[in-house]
C-alpha angles and dihedrals in degrees: 000000000000117000119195114197118196123216086256090059097253114142125210128189145146100259118257134153097238091108135015101256092196087074086070094056135261112006129209116189124190134171116265098184149345121242107197139164122248123227089261095052099262123125128239129194114214111195095176093119087072095035091261134136134265113260128201155333095236125184094224133032094232091062091048090052091048091051091045091055093045092053094046091048094049100037112022110025096072108055114237096028092095117328131002088206 
């Protein structure tokens, strides 16, 4: 898990359970995307909660999850790269 800490002390990350984030202070968690199956058994990643694109379709969910994390890490995690949402 990557944690980015601003000069003001605010921490930003893509949620994971590697560490107990409450040990850092008050935590606000919000959805960054939706990974959902299509009618034909493919998987789509909808990144609209962070003003991102739809990715896919992917044949298996694990690939969709990997692509979701890659997009969030490259485009959302660092404020200003894409969306500060």
